[in-house]
Phi, psi and omega in degrees: 000130181299151178280173179238137170277172177297334179281355176089003180275137180288141180241115181289145176304142183292151183287325184210149176237126182292158182278337178284157180208162179235118184267133182238123178250129179227175177297335180278340182143193186242140175223156182239134177245124174295142177217161165241129184206154174263005183261152170246104183285355185274353181216158181301146180235072185292340182277343185280122177246343179222135175236132176251124174250119184250134186247128182288171176264200185305325183288346174062027180280075187295324181291323176295320178293321178297317178298321177298315179299320181289327176294316177298319178303313180293321178294329179283343183073028182297145180284119184300338183275347183237001180234134179235155183233136177232138176226103178277159180236127178258108189268153172271157179304324179293328179299317182296318179289318183295325182259006177053051183276163181297155185292341182271004178282128180291142179212149183240169174274112178054233183260022182298337178299335179300331187253011178082018181294156176288149177294153176289324183194161357280345175225151183282064183270127177296147173300332176292329176294327176299315178297318177307312185290325174298314181292323179299319177297321180289332181279358180284111183294340177289330180266321184231073186292341185239017180292129181246326187224136170236128179243122174256119184236128179221143179245139176059245179300323176295326175293324176297313179303313184293320182298319178288319181298324179298338178274317192246357186304128183283334187273352185298319178300329180293322177290322176300315181296324179280002180060038173257119182285135180238134178237143176248124176251104187257107188248121170049046175285160178281336183203169181225160174270120177268156184255356178221183179271010178282145175216166182300136176293143182297328181224143172085001179076181181082181183239146177220152172303133186281131175278109192271010180306121179080002180219062186292344182267005189299334183251010174274153176304132021261003183272332179217193189264359181282139177052056177289167178294163183302335179300326187285119183266116178246114179205183182302336180265353182222068177269161180299317177300322178293317181292322178297315181297319178294320179298319181299336180263000175287153176280094181241131173246117174271114183256112188241128175281126185292343179258009176276065190235017180273113180290354180242016179303139195300331182256006179290138176288109181251019172294163180296329178291322175290315181296333178297339181269356178137167185280335184220167178296320181297316179292320182294320179296315179295319182295317181294319179300315180296319179300308184291320181297323180295338181268349186217053184290331185267346179224083192222133182219031184243158181222155175235124181238139178259139173253104189298134171074005182258135178264228187265074183225114178298319182299312182290327179293309187281339177263005176284169178302317181289322178297316179294321178294321182291319186274322188243004182055036179247115183087194187223161174213143185284132174289142175254144184284327180073016184283332184230087179303141180250000000 
């Protein structure tokens, strides 16, 4: 029987689970995440200067996402000796039972991993902690002495995970300190985390305080900053204004398909909290970019790129000219101003 996400949508068991894995040990215990990767974490990789971590969407087709990343890699002409690709898989509880996996494999309830929720078992590890540990391994100079760039790319649900992680990720300062540049490629997510109660106006563009009658969760995590998961540390050194300002200066590329405009697309978040951000993914992406840019015009390091004619397809997004430019710095893509969301 398929599992349920918190939003109540059924999640079908995943088709395949890769044989490779990444083991994470914490004070709470140990968990294993399936991955597909071209890397060997057991020995130093002095030739690797760029690592791409690609994050799947709701369907959890990690092998398909890995193949897409490798196709983009080949189209970019990336040097096989200096670029590596990692694709982690966030499993549902039903996946573990359906595939008879070991008890130490991490699993979440439905799509809760998109929002940084703790795993159901074997330890309550946030999906954001998984990203932390992947990045921590890459920041180890004994293993990656010449690493210069890390690119995290996610489509749809993976884009949702990355957009929030870019705001609250604990391991990001360590990469900054190690002088490893990190880029987030956020492609076609259903929603974004807003920092105020403003949302796109229904008519005429711009932002207005959202009238929450009948939609009391619109400003709760993952849509806003209220009641975030336990992973998110809020204290005098980690306030929301500080995290927002740091996020605005992160190298983030919002990659939006111009044809991702179906308000009834089967995986679109149509909750009132999702709908408060706009009618379609294309509209929501433009609106959020305009909102954030208007708040940080003098300290801004983000870009919005359009992929013409592409709807909700990770393969077409990441193998497009703009996708290849975002992930591999090969070629160019025109920046969009985001001043007038459509």
